[in-house]
DSSP file (Angstrom, degrees, kcal/mol; ACC not computed):
  #  RESIDUE AA STRUCTURE BP1 BP2  ACC     N-H-->O    O-->H-N    N-H-->O    O-->H-N    TCO  KAPPA ALPHA  PHI   PSI    X-CA   Y-CA   Z-CA
    1    1 A X              0   0    0      0, 0.0     2,-0.4     0, 0.0    63,-0.0   0.000 360.0 360.0 360.0 -39.0    1.8   14.0   14.3
    2    2 A X        +     0   0    0      4,-0.1     2,-0.1     3,-0.0    56,-0.0  -0.221 360.0 135.2-100.6  47.4    5.2   12.5   13.7
    3    3 A X  S  > S-     0   0    0     -2,-0.4     4,-2.2     1,-0.1     5,-0.2  -0.421  72.1-104.7 -86.0 168.6    5.1   10.2   16.7
    4    4 A X  H  > S+     0   0    0      1,-0.2     4,-2.5     2,-0.2     5,-0.2   0.905 122.9  53.1 -58.2 -41.5    6.2    6.5   16.7
    5    5 A X  H  > S+     0   0    0      1,-0.2     4,-2.4     2,-0.2    -1,-0.2   0.890 106.8  52.3 -60.1 -40.2    2.5    5.5   16.9
    6    6 A X  H  > S+     0   0    0      1,-0.2     4,-2.6     2,-0.2    -1,-0.2   0.939 112.1  44.2 -62.7 -48.2    1.7    7.6   13.9
    7    7 A X  H  X S+     0   0    0     -4,-2.2     4,-2.4     2,-0.2    -2,-0.2   0.864 111.9  53.3 -66.6 -37.9    4.5    6.0   11.8
    8    8 A X  H  X S+     0   0    0     -4,-2.5     4,-2.0    -5,-0.2    -1,-0.2   0.934 112.8  43.2 -65.1 -44.3    3.6    2.5   13.0
    9    9 A X  H  X S+     0   0    0     -4,-2.4     4,-2.5     2,-0.2    -2,-0.2   0.904 114.7  50.5 -67.7 -41.5   -0.1    2.9   11.9
   10   10 A X  H  X S+     0   0    0     -4,-2.6     4,-2.2    -5,-0.2    -2,-0.2   0.879 111.1  48.3 -64.0 -36.1    0.9    4.6    8.7
   11   11 A X  H  X S+     0   0    0     -4,-2.4     4,-2.8     2,-0.2     5,-0.2   0.875 109.1  53.3 -69.6 -39.4    3.3    1.8    7.9
   12   12 A X  H  X S+     0   0    0     -4,-2.0     4,-2.3     1,-0.2    -2,-0.2   0.937 111.4  46.1 -59.1 -46.2    0.7   -0.8    8.7
   13   13 A X  H  X S+     0   0    0     -4,-2.5     4,-2.4     2,-0.2    -2,-0.2   0.921 112.1  50.5 -64.8 -42.3   -1.7    0.9    6.3
   14   14 A X  H  X S+     0   0    0     -4,-2.2     4,-2.9     1,-0.2     5,-0.2   0.936 110.6  49.4 -61.6 -45.2    0.9    1.2    3.5
   15   15 A X  H  X S+     0   0    0     -4,-2.8     4,-2.5     1,-0.2    -1,-0.2   0.927 111.4  49.2 -62.5 -42.4    1.9   -2.5    3.8
   16   16 A X  H  X S+     0   0    0     -4,-2.3     4,-2.5    -5,-0.2    -1,-0.2   0.896 110.9  50.5 -59.9 -40.3   -1.7   -3.5    3.6
   17   17 A X  H  X S+     0   0    0     -4,-2.4     4,-2.6     2,-0.2     5,-0.3   0.936 110.0  49.8 -65.3 -45.2   -2.2   -1.2    0.5
   18   18 A X  H  X S+     0   0    0     -4,-2.9     4,-2.5     1,-0.2    -2,-0.2   0.934 113.4  46.5 -58.6 -44.6    0.9   -2.8   -1.2
   19   19 A X  H  X S+     0   0    0     -4,-2.5     4,-2.3     1,-0.2    -1,-0.2   0.896 113.7  47.5 -64.6 -41.4   -0.4   -6.3   -0.5
   20   20 A X  H  X S+     0   0    0     -4,-2.5     4,-2.4     2,-0.2    -1,-0.2   0.893 113.5  47.6 -65.6 -42.3   -3.9   -5.5   -1.7
   21   21 A X  H  X S+     0   0    0     -4,-2.6     4,-2.6     2,-0.2     5,-0.2   0.909 112.2  49.7 -69.4 -41.9   -2.6   -3.8   -4.9
   22   22 A X  H  X S+     0   0    0     -4,-2.5     4,-2.2    -5,-0.3     5,-0.2   0.934 112.9  46.3 -64.7 -43.8   -0.3   -6.7   -5.6
   23   23 A X  H  X S+     0   0    0     -4,-2.3     4,-2.4     1,-0.2    -2,-0.2   0.910 113.3  50.3 -65.5 -41.6   -3.1   -9.3   -5.1
   24   24 A X  H  X S+     0   0    0     -4,-2.4     4,-1.5     1,-0.2    -2,-0.2   0.911 111.4  47.0 -61.1 -44.2   -5.5   -7.3   -7.2
   25   25 A X  H  X S+     0   0    0     -4,-2.6     4,-0.5     1,-0.2    -1,-0.2   0.908 114.0  47.1 -68.9 -39.4   -3.0   -6.9  -10.1
   26   26 A X  H >< S+     0   0    0     -4,-2.2     3,-0.8     1,-0.2    -1,-0.2   0.891 114.8  47.1 -66.6 -39.6   -2.1  -10.6  -10.1
   27   27 A X  H 3< S+     0   0    0     -4,-2.4    -1,-0.2     1,-0.2    -2,-0.2   0.731  98.5  72.2 -75.7 -21.7   -5.8  -11.6  -10.0
   28   28 A X  H 3< S+     0   0    0     -4,-1.5    -1,-0.2    -5,-0.2    -2,-0.2   0.722  74.6  98.2 -68.3 -20.9   -6.7   -9.2  -12.8
   29   29 A X  S << S-     0   0    0     -3,-0.8     3,-0.4    -4,-0.5    -3,-0.0  -0.427  73.0-138.7 -71.7 141.1   -5.0  -11.2  -15.4
   30   30 A X  S    S+     0   0    0      1,-0.3     2,-0.5    -2,-0.1    -1,-0.1   0.976  97.0  10.3 -61.4 -55.5   -7.4  -13.5  -17.4
   31   31 A X  S    S-     0   0    0      2,-0.0     2,-0.6    -3,-0.0    -1,-0.3  -0.944  85.5-148.9-126.0 106.6   -4.9  -16.4  -17.4
   32   32 A X        -     0   0    0     -2,-0.5     2,-0.6    -3,-0.4     3,-0.1  -0.666  13.3-172.4 -85.5 122.2   -2.1  -15.7  -15.0
   33   33 A X    >>  -     0   0    0     -2,-0.6     4,-0.8     1,-0.1     3,-0.8  -0.947  14.4-155.2-113.7 115.5    1.2  -17.3  -16.1
   34   34 A X  T 34 S+     0   0    0     -2,-0.6     3,-0.3     1,-0.2    -1,-0.1   0.805  93.0  51.8 -60.3 -30.1    3.9  -16.9  -13.4
   35   35 A X  T 34 S+     0   0    0      1,-0.2    -1,-0.2    -3,-0.1    -3,-0.0   0.745 116.0  38.0 -81.7 -22.5    6.7  -17.2  -16.0
   36   36 A X  T <4 S+     0   0    0     -3,-0.8    -1,-0.2     2,-0.1    -2,-0.2   0.317  86.2 122.0-111.6   9.2    5.4  -14.5  -18.4
   37   37 A X     <  -     0   0    0     -4,-0.8     2,-1.6    -3,-0.3     3,-0.2  -0.409  69.4-122.6 -72.5 147.5    4.1  -12.0  -15.8
   38   38 A X     >  +     0   0    0      1,-0.2     4,-2.4    -2,-0.1     3,-0.3  -0.656  39.4 172.8 -89.6  82.8    5.5   -8.5  -15.9
   39   39 A X  H  > S+     0   0    0     -2,-1.6     4,-2.8     1,-0.2     5,-0.3   0.845  71.5  59.0 -64.5 -35.9    6.7   -8.6  -12.3
   40   40 A X  H  > S+     0   0    0      1,-0.2     4,-2.1     2,-0.2    -1,-0.2   0.915 110.2  42.6 -65.1 -39.1    8.5   -5.3  -12.5
   41   41 A X  H  > S+     0   0    0     -3,-0.3     4,-2.9     2,-0.2     5,-0.3   0.938 114.1  51.0 -68.6 -46.7    5.3   -3.5  -13.4
   42   42 A X  H  X S+     0   0    0     -4,-2.4     4,-2.2     1,-0.2    -2,-0.2   0.936 115.5  41.9 -55.1 -51.4    3.3   -5.4  -10.8
   43   43 A X  H  X S+     0   0    0     -4,-2.8     4,-2.8     2,-0.2     5,-0.2   0.874 113.5  53.2 -64.9 -39.9    5.7   -4.6   -8.1
   44   44 A X  H  X S+     0   0    0     -4,-2.1     4,-1.9    -5,-0.3    -2,-0.2   0.909 111.1  44.9 -62.1 -44.6    6.2   -1.0   -9.3
   45   45 A X  H  X S+     0   0    0     -4,-2.9     4,-2.2     2,-0.2    -2,-0.2   0.920 114.0  50.6 -69.0 -42.0    2.5   -0.3   -9.2
   46   46 A X  H  X S+     0   0    0     -4,-2.2     4,-1.8    -5,-0.3    -2,-0.2   0.933 112.3  45.7 -60.6 -47.8    2.1   -2.0   -5.8
   47   47 A X  H  X S+     0   0    0     -4,-2.8     4,-2.4     1,-0.2    -1,-0.2   0.866 109.8  55.5 -66.7 -34.1    4.9    0.0   -4.2
   48   48 A X  H  X S+     0   0    0     -4,-1.9     4,-2.1    -5,-0.2    -1,-0.2   0.903 105.5  52.0 -63.9 -39.1    3.5    3.2   -5.8
   49   49 A X  H  X S+     0   0    0     -4,-2.2     4,-1.9     2,-0.2    -2,-0.2   0.890 107.9  52.8 -60.0 -39.8    0.2    2.5   -4.1
   50   50 A X  H  X S+     0   0    0     -4,-1.8     4,-2.1     2,-0.2    -2,-0.2   0.916 107.3  50.3 -62.5 -43.7    2.1    2.1   -0.8
   51   51 A X  H  X S+     0   0    0     -4,-2.4     4,-2.3     1,-0.2    -2,-0.2   0.889 109.2  52.3 -62.6 -38.5    3.8    5.5   -1.3
   52   52 A X  H  X S+     0   0    0     -4,-2.1     4,-2.6     2,-0.2    -1,-0.2   0.887 105.7  55.1 -63.2 -37.2    0.3    7.1   -2.0
   53   53 A X  H  X S+     0   0    0     -4,-1.9     4,-2.1     2,-0.2    -2,-0.2   0.912 108.4  47.5 -61.7 -43.4   -0.9    5.5    1.3
   54   54 A X  H  X S+     0   0    0     -4,-2.1     4,-2.1     2,-0.2    -2,-0.2   0.918 111.2  51.6 -62.2 -41.7    2.0    7.3    3.1
   55   55 A X  H  X S+     0   0    0     -4,-2.3     4,-2.3     1,-0.2    -2,-0.2   0.906 108.4  51.3 -62.5 -40.9    1.1   10.5    1.4
   56   56 A X  H  X S+     0   0    0     -4,-2.6     4,-1.8     1,-0.2    -1,-0.2   0.916 109.2  50.6 -60.3 -44.7   -2.5   10.1    2.4
   57   57 A X  H  < S+     0   0    0     -4,-2.1     7,-0.2     1,-0.2    -2,-0.2   0.860 112.6  46.7 -64.8 -35.4   -1.3    9.6    6.1
   58   58 A X  H >< S+     0   0    0     -4,-2.1     3,-0.5     1,-0.2    -1,-0.2   0.872 115.3  44.9 -75.1 -34.5    0.8   12.7    6.0
   59   59 A X  H 3< S+     0   0    0     -4,-2.3    -2,-0.2     1,-0.3    -1,-0.2   0.690 124.0  34.2 -81.7 -20.1   -1.9   14.9    4.4
   60   60 A X  T >X  +     0   0    0     -4,-1.8     3,-1.2    -5,-0.2     4,-0.9  -0.512  67.0 157.4-129.7  65.7   -4.7   13.6    6.7
   61   61 A X  H <>  +     0   0    0     -3,-0.5     4,-2.6     1,-0.3     5,-0.2   0.813  69.7  67.6 -62.2 -27.7   -2.9   13.0   10.1
   62   62 A X  H 3> S+     0   0    0      1,-0.2     4,-2.6     2,-0.2    -1,-0.3   0.855  95.0  56.3 -61.2 -32.8   -6.2   13.3   11.9
   63   63 A X  H <> S+     0   0    0     -3,-1.2     4,-1.7     2,-0.2    -1,-0.2   0.940 109.9  44.3 -63.6 -45.9   -7.4   10.1   10.3
   64   64 A X  H  X S+     0   0    0     -4,-0.9     4,-0.9    -7,-0.2    -2,-0.2   0.909 113.9  50.7 -63.2 -42.7   -4.4    8.2   11.6
   65   65 A X  H >X S+     0   0    0     -4,-2.6     4,-0.9     1,-0.2     3,-0.5   0.872 105.9  55.3 -66.7 -36.1   -4.8    9.9   15.0
   66   66 A X  H >< S+     0   0    0     -4,-2.6     3,-0.7     1,-0.3    -1,-0.2   0.877 103.1  56.5 -63.9 -37.5   -8.5    8.9   15.2
   67   67 A X  H 3< S+     0   0    0     -4,-1.7    -1,-0.3     1,-0.2    -2,-0.2   0.777  99.8  59.9 -62.9 -25.3   -7.6    5.3   14.7
   68   68 A X  H <<        0   0    0     -4,-0.9    -1,-0.2    -3,-0.5    -2,-0.2   0.820 360.0 360.0 -72.4 -30.3   -5.4    5.5   17.7
   69   69 A X    <<        0   0    0     -4,-0.9    -1,-0.2    -3,-0.7    -2,-0.2   0.491 360.0 360.0 -76.3 360.0   -8.3    6.4   20.0
């Protein structure tokens, strides 16, 4: 479970999740203003989603292993 391949795939999924969350939060604003955006909240929620992705990988290692096959 804790092989290099496992961590590489889990990290790839977490990075994708962070990027997707970030884009979704930025796009969710009606009129997005770069200067008045709450960047701390946007980054915090995005990184939190990445941590949840890691937790999912740890709790369901078979899913990551199946992707390897």
